[in-house]
N, C-alpha and C positions, 0 to 999 in steps of 0.2 A: 347234259353235256356229259359225253363218253369221257372216262378215264385215260388220260395219254401219258402214263406213267414211263420216264425213263426217254424221253426224245424231244429232242429240238427241231423236228421237221416242221417246215412253216415258218419258222422265225427267221427277221431280218433286223438288221441293223437301222438304228437311229444314230448319225455319228459313229461310222465304224472305224475303229483303232485302227494304225498302222500295222500292228503286230497280234493277231490271233489265230486261233485254230480250233477244229473241233474234230473229236474223235472219239468213236462209242459213246455218244450222247455226253462227252465231259466237255466244256467251253473253257478253253483259256485264253485269258487276255493282259495284254500288257498296255497300259494305259498310255494314252499321249499326253503332252506337255500341257498344263494348265486349263485340265478340262473340269466342268463343272456346270450345275442347274441353280440358279438363283434369279431372284426377280425383286430388285429394289431395296427390301428393308434393310435397314442401318447402313448398308455398305452402298448403295445408291448407285447401282450398276445391275445388269441384268445380262446372264449368260446361259447359253443354252447349247453347250459343247458336250456334257458327259455321253458315254457310253451307253447305250441301252440295245440289248438283244431281246427283241420283243417278237409279240405275236398280236395279231389283232384279234380281239375277243368282243362280240355284242351281247352276250347273255352273262348273267351272275355266274362267278367263279369263284374257286380257291387255287392259288398257284403256290407252291411250296418248292423250294430250293436249296441245297447245302452251299455253304460259300466257305472258301478257304483264302487266305491272304495273309501278308505279315505286314500291318498298318505300323510305320512309323514316323511319318511326316504329317503335319498340321494339316486336316481337312481331308487325308486319304479316305475314300470310302467305299463301301461295294454291299449292296443288298438287291431289292427289287425296287421296281418301279412302275407305277400305272401313268400314262401319258394320255391326255387328251391333245392340248397345243401347249404354247411355249407359257402361257399364262396358266393352265389348268394341269396342275398332276401333282403325284404324291411320290415320294423316293424315302426308303427307309432301310437301315442296316446299321451297321458298325462304321463309324467315323473317329477319325485320330483327332482329339481335343485335347488341351489343357495337360500334354504329355502323357496321354494314356487312351488307349480306344475306348470308346464309350459307344452307349447302344441308343439312338435316336431315329427321328424322322422330320421331314420338310413336306408341309402342306404347302401349296400355293394357289390361291384363288386371285389372280391379279397380283398380289405380293404375296411374297414367302414369308411363314414363320419356321420356325425353327426350335424344336424339343427335344433335350438330351438328358441322359443319364448314366449314371455307373454301370458297366458291364462286369459282372463276377465271374463269368466262365472262362474258357480259353478262345480268345477273341481271333485265334489262328485258323478255328474250324467251327461254325456253327448252321443253325439253320433258320429259315426267315419263310413265315406264311403271309400271305396276303388275301384277303378275300374281300368281294364287291357284293353286296347286297342291295339293288334298289340303287339309293341315293347316298348308301353308305361303305365306308372303307373300314375293314378291322383289320389290323396287323400285329402277329403275335411272333415271338421268337422262342428258340431252344437251343440249350447248351448241349443236348444228349440226344436230340431227335426222339425224344420220349413224354416230357413235359412242357407244356408249351405256357410262355407267360404273356399276357397282353402287353403291348406296347402303345397302341394308339386305336381309338374308335373314333370315326369323325365323319361328319358329311362330306360329300364330294359330288361334283357337278353330274348330271344326267347327260349322257352324250349318246350317239349313235352306234359309236362303237369305240373301244380302248385298245392302246398299244400298250401292252404288259410284259415285262420280263427282267432279267438279270440287269443290273446297273452298276457302274463303276465309274468314278472321277478322282482325279488327283489335281485340285487347284493350284497348288504350290509345287509342282514337280511334274516328271512324266514317269514310268516304269515301275508304277505296281502291277505287280504279278498275281492275277485272281483267278481261282478255278471254282466254275458252278457245275455241281454234279446233281444227280437225283431230283430231276426237274420232272413237278406233277402238276398237272393241270385237271380239276375235277368239280364238280357241282359243289356248291358250299352246303356246309351243315345245316341243318334248321336253324341251329341257335349259333352263330358264329362268335358270339362274346365268351359263351360259358362252356363250349365243348372244347375237350382237349386236343 
């Protein structure tokens, strides 16, 4: 796979928001009301309305992006997503929970799980990396775009193609302003788990 540094060319929307813009390969989004991705667990509902500006990818890949937003309301979230269909996807990034921005991920294989933890950096600007190799997905995050920390290593469904890109949702409101920049897509490192 050739590196596609700094370009959102050939991307398209899953659940296009009412307000968004793209200029100089910087994507700006304002979330619609009560948008989210979730399947069943605990809450006993299914919703598939969150915003993803994605690209169809068939081979193994690594995608990185810079995310900027002010997370203030329960479940405000923005990051990256790999999506096959309503029942098979993974989203990761910062999500507002328990009165603070946290770092976490949701893996859905028919039903959703949720793993979250304390975020010690500046939640208004951070970097996220999602890599897929075979039936494995690895997610890392960075507070400075220099040092990367493992967030999740998980199995993932093998499919003919994957829809991958920046994601944002606001299950409790509308109007989260998110900026995505410095998008890169490249072949994954030989060791996605231990490479920085």
